[in-house]
C-alpha positions in Angstrom: 61.5 122.9 65.5 59.0 122.1 62.7 55.4 121.1 63.3 56.1 117.8 61.6 58.3 116.7 64.6 55.8 117.7 67.3 53.7 114.5 67.1 56.8 112.3 67.4 58.0 114.1 70.5 54.6 113.9 72.1 54.5 110.2 71.5 58.0 109.8 73.0 57.0 111.7 76.1 53.9 109.6 76.5 55.9 106.4 76.1 58.5 107.4 78.8 55.8 108.4 81.2 53.9 105.2 80.7 57.1 103.2 81.2 58.0 105.0 84.5 54.5 104.6 85.8 54.5 100.9 84.9 57.8 100.4 86.6 56.6 102.1 89.8 53.5 100.0 89.8 55.6 96.8 89.3 58.0 97.8 92.2 55.0 98.6 94.5 53.3 95.3 93.5 56.5 93.4 94.1 57.0 94.9 97.5 53.4 94.1 98.5 53.5 90.6 97.1 53.5 87.8 99.7 56.6 85.8 100.6 58.0 83.8 103.4 61.2 84.6 105.3 63.3 82.6 107.7 65.9 83.4 110.3 67.9 80.6 112.0 69.9 80.3 115.2 68.7 83.5 116.9 70.1 84.0 120.4 67.6 84.4 123.2 68.5 86.9 125.9 66.3 87.6 129.0 66.3 90.9 130.7 67.8 90.9 134.1 68.8 93.7 136.5 70.3 94.2 140.0 67.2 92.8 141.7 66.2 90.0 139.4 68.0 87.4 137.3 66.4 85.3 134.5 67.8 82.3 132.8 66.4 79.4 130.7 66.1 76.2 132.7 67.0 73.9 129.8 70.3 75.4 128.5 70.9 72.6 126.1 68.2 73.4 123.6 66.5 76.6 124.6 69.3 79.1 124.6 68.6 79.9 120.9 65.6 80.0 118.6 66.7 77.5 116.0 64.2 78.7 113.4 61.7 81.5 112.9 59.5 81.5 109.7 57.6 84.6 108.9 54.9 85.3 106.2 53.9 88.7 104.9 54.6 91.3 102.3 58.1 91.2 100.8 59.1 94.6 102.2 57.7 93.9 105.6 59.3 90.5 105.9 62.7 91.9 104.9 62.3 94.7 107.5 61.4 92.2 110.2 64.3 89.9 109.5 66.7 92.8 109.6 65.2 94.0 112.9 65.5 90.5 114.5 69.2 90.2 113.6 70.9 87.5 115.6 69.3 88.2 119.0 65.9 88.5 120.5 65.5 90.0 124.0 62.5 88.9 126.0 61.4 91.3 128.8 60.1 90.6 132.3 56.6 91.9 132.7 55.9 91.8 129.0 56.9 88.3 127.8 56.8 86.6 131.2 56.0 87.5 134.8 58.6 89.6 136.7 58.1 87.9 140.1 60.3 85.0 141.3 59.4 81.6 140.0 59.5 79.3 137.0 57.5 80.1 133.8 56.8 78.6 130.4 57.0 81.1 127.5 55.1 80.5 124.2 57.7 81.9 121.9 55.2 82.6 119.0 53.0 84.7 121.3 56.1 86.5 122.8 57.4 87.3 119.3 54.0 88.7 118.3 54.3 91.2 121.1 57.9 92.0 120.4 58.5 95.6 119.1 60.6 94.3 116.2 57.6 92.2 114.9 54.4 93.8 116.1 52.5 96.2 113.8 54.5 95.1 110.8 51.7 93.2 109.1 53.5 89.9 109.2 52.5 86.4 110.5 54.7 84.3 112.7 54.2 81.1 110.9 56.6 78.8 112.8 59.0 79.0 115.8 61.3 76.2 116.8 61.2 75.4 119.7 57.7 76.5 120.5 58.2 76.8 124.3 61.0 77.8 126.6 61.0 77.6 130.4 62.7 80.2 132.5 63.5 80.7 136.1 63.2 84.2 137.7 65.4 84.6 140.8 65.3 87.5 143.3 68.8 88.7 144.1 70.5 90.4 147.1 73.8 92.1 147.3 75.9 91.6 150.4 79.4 92.6 151.5 82.2 90.0 151.7 85.6 90.2 153.3 88.7 89.3 151.3 90.9 86.8 153.0 94.3 85.1 152.2 94.0 81.5 153.3 97.2 80.4 151.5 99.5 82.7 153.5 100.9 81.2 156.7 103.3 82.4 159.4 106.0 80.5 157.5 105.7 83.0 154.6 106.8 85.9 156.8 104.5 88.3 154.9 101.4 90.3 155.6 98.8 90.9 152.9 96.3 93.8 152.8 93.5 93.7 150.2 92.6 97.0 148.5 89.6 97.2 148.7 89.3 94.9 151.8 85.6 94.2 151.1 83.7 93.5 147.9 80.1 93.3 146.8 78.6 89.9 146.1 75.3 89.5 144.4 73.5 86.1 144.8 70.0 84.7 145.2 68.2 86.2 148.2 67.2 82.8 149.5 70.9 81.9 149.7 72.0 85.3 151.1 69.6 84.9 154.1 71.3 81.6 155.1 74.9 82.8 154.8 77.1 83.0 157.9 77.3 86.4 159.6 80.2 87.5 157.4 80.9 86.1 153.9 84.6 85.6 153.0 86.1 85.5 149.5 89.5 83.8 149.3 92.4 85.1 147.3 95.2 82.8 146.2 98.5 84.5 146.2 101.0 82.3 144.4 104.7 82.1 145.5 105.6 83.8 142.2 103.6 86.9 143.1 104.9 86.9 146.7 108.5 86.9 145.2 107.8 90.4 143.7 108.6 92.1 147.1 111.1 94.9 146.6 114.2 95.6 148.5 112.1 97.6 151.1 110.1 94.4 151.8 106.9 95.7 150.2 105.1 95.4 146.9 101.7 96.3 145.5 100.3 93.5 143.4 97.7 94.6 140.9 94.9 92.8 139.1 94.7 89.9 141.5 91.6 87.9 140.5 89.0 87.0 143.2 88.3 83.2 143.3 85.0 82.6 145.0 84.1 79.0 145.8 82.4 77.0 143.1 79.3 76.7 145.3 78.9 80.4 144.9 79.9 80.8 141.3 77.3 78.3 140.2 74.4 80.2 141.7 71.9 82.0 139.5 72.8 85.7 139.1 76.1 85.4 141.0 78.3 88.5 140.5 81.2 89.9 142.4 82.3 93.5 142.2 85.1 94.2 141.7 86.2 91.0 140.2 89.9 91.7 140.8 91.7 93.7 143.5 95.1 95.1 144.4 97.0 93.5 147.3 99.6 95.4 149.3 102.2 92.8 150.6 104.8 93.6 153.3 107.5 91.3 154.7 106.8 90.6 158.4 109.5 90.1 160.9 108.8 86.7 162.6 109.2 87.2 166.3 109.8 84.8 169.2 111.1 84.3 172.7 114.2 82.6 174.0 115.0 81.7 177.7 118.5 81.7 179.0 118.8 79.8 182.3 121.6 82.0 183.8 123.1 85.3 182.8 126.1 86.6 184.8 125.9 90.1 186.3 128.8 92.5 185.9 129.5 95.9 187.4 131.1 98.8 185.5 132.8 101.7 187.2 135.5 104.1 185.9 139.0 102.7 186.3 140.0 105.8 188.4 137.4 104.8 191.0 138.6 101.3 191.5 140.8 102.2 194.6 138.2 104.5 196.2 135.4 102.1 196.9 134.6 98.7 198.3 131.7 97.2 196.4 129.8 94.1 197.2 127.0 92.4 195.3 124.3 90.4 197.1 125.2 86.8 196.4 121.7 86.1 195.2 122.1 88.8 192.6 125.4 87.6 191.0 123.4 86.1 188.2 120.0 86.6 186.6 117.9 83.5 186.4 115.5 82.5 183.6 116.2 85.5 181.4 113.6 85.7 178.6 114.5 87.7 175.5 112.0 88.6 172.9 112.7 89.6 169.3 113.2 88.5 165.7 113.7 84.7 165.6 116.7 85.0 163.3 118.5 87.1 165.8 117.4 85.0 168.8 119.0 82.0 167.1 122.4 83.7 167.5 122.1 84.1 171.3 123.1 81.6 174.0 125.0 78.4 174.2 126.5 77.5 170.8 125.6 80.9 169.4 127.6 83.9 168.3 126.5 86.1 171.3 126.8 85.3 175.0 124.8 88.0 176.9 125.9 89.7 180.1 123.8 91.8 182.6 125.6 95.0 183.3 125.1 97.6 186.0 127.0 100.9 185.4 127.9 103.0 188.4 129.3 106.5 188.1 131.5 108.1 190.9 128.9 110.8 191.5 126.2 108.2 192.0 128.5 106.2 194.4 129.5 109.3 196.4 125.9 110.5 196.6 124.7 107.2 198.0 127.6 107.0 200.5 127.2 110.5 201.7 123.5 109.9 202.3 124.3 106.7 204.2 126.9 108.5 206.3 124.3 111.1 207.3 122.1 108.2 208.4 124.8 106.8 210.5 126.1 104.0 208.3 129.3 103.6 206.3 127.7 101.2 203.8 125.3 102.5 201.2 122.8 100.3 199.4 122.0 100.8 195.7 119.4 98.9 193.8 119.6 99.1 190.0 118.1 97.4 186.9 120.9 96.0 184.7 121.1 96.3 180.9 121.8 93.3 178.7 124.8 93.6 176.4 126.6 91.3 174.0 123.5 90.9 171.9 122.8 91.3 168.2 121.7 94.8 167.2 117.9 94.8 167.5 117.8 92.8 170.7 118.1 93.8 174.4 115.2 96.2 174.9 112.5 93.5 175.4 113.5 91.0 178.1 112.5 89.8 181.5 113.9 87.6 184.4 112.7 86.1 187.7 114.2 89.1 189.6 115.7 91.9 187.6 116.7 94.2 190.5 120.4 94.0 191.5 121.3 95.0 195.1 124.8 96.5 195.6 126.5 97.6 198.9 129.3 100.2 198.6 131.6 102.2 201.0 134.7 104.3 200.7 138.0 102.6 201.3 139.9 103.7 204.4 142.8 105.9 203.3 141.1 107.1 200.2 141.2 110.7 201.5 137.4 110.9 201.7 135.1 110.7 204.7 134.7 107.0 205.6 132.9 107.2 208.9 129.7 108.9 210.0 130.1 112.4 211.4 131.0 112.1 215.1 132.1 108.5 214.7 135.6 107.1 215.4 
């Protein structure tokens, strides 16, 4: 490169350097120049926790800050507007007292203290609205039992909530006046009850809890969990049926018919006021006009008869007395084990027939 070109290159370098410096100065000056910025419809949220709940008293106009106007350096205003975004959170203890009560918040002062705006070198020029009133409510969590008021005995089902108790959070002042045990109703629709399987059971999932409106409208009301599972089983509806008279029958083997004389006490030839308990659909089939007409049966075996007679003969009597409880027969399967009557004990007299080849008189008798 010749010496004649050197001055030209020096001038070019100087020009470029001056241009860059001038641009930087302009950018810096532009960033530091004053401007106004505005953000509209910024949501207001108030910090709450498990112990305290905060809400604006006038929900119609104070749920949002309709307009915030900020003055300051261009860069600072831009940073603040980006930091604000679409929501401002006001904190208990910083922007308003944390104890229960009603308070008026000056939004301009609260925004000055807000981390997104403080120490940014900006001025909060205008806030609309200027004031917001809030209520701070102390909360308490209690246990509530899940109930099913819509299920009656006519539904023939039993419902078990899983879990059977839930946590309910509500104002402490209300919790202290609640009945001894809070109950949360669950409405099981007929459509859900129809989901029972062939085994008569079903687990219904995601059943929403539906607390009364008087609870749902309370400040800070929460219920956990908000839905439950319900285990539903079909219940056998039981009842009782009274039969005025049931005949008593004796059963002995056919080969023993000619060996014994058997008498039943006349007062025991029938059972009076027989009460049968069991499923109502089976009870409907029993008695007059029904498919089943019950009998009370006493079964006697030859060994039992001979044993009783031999013992009577040793005592000097040819007649033996046997007392037995009968069994009910001719009943639908599933009935017959649970029954009662005025007098269930049947008294039977028995002796051997003369000429049967067995001892028929006491030893030493004629």
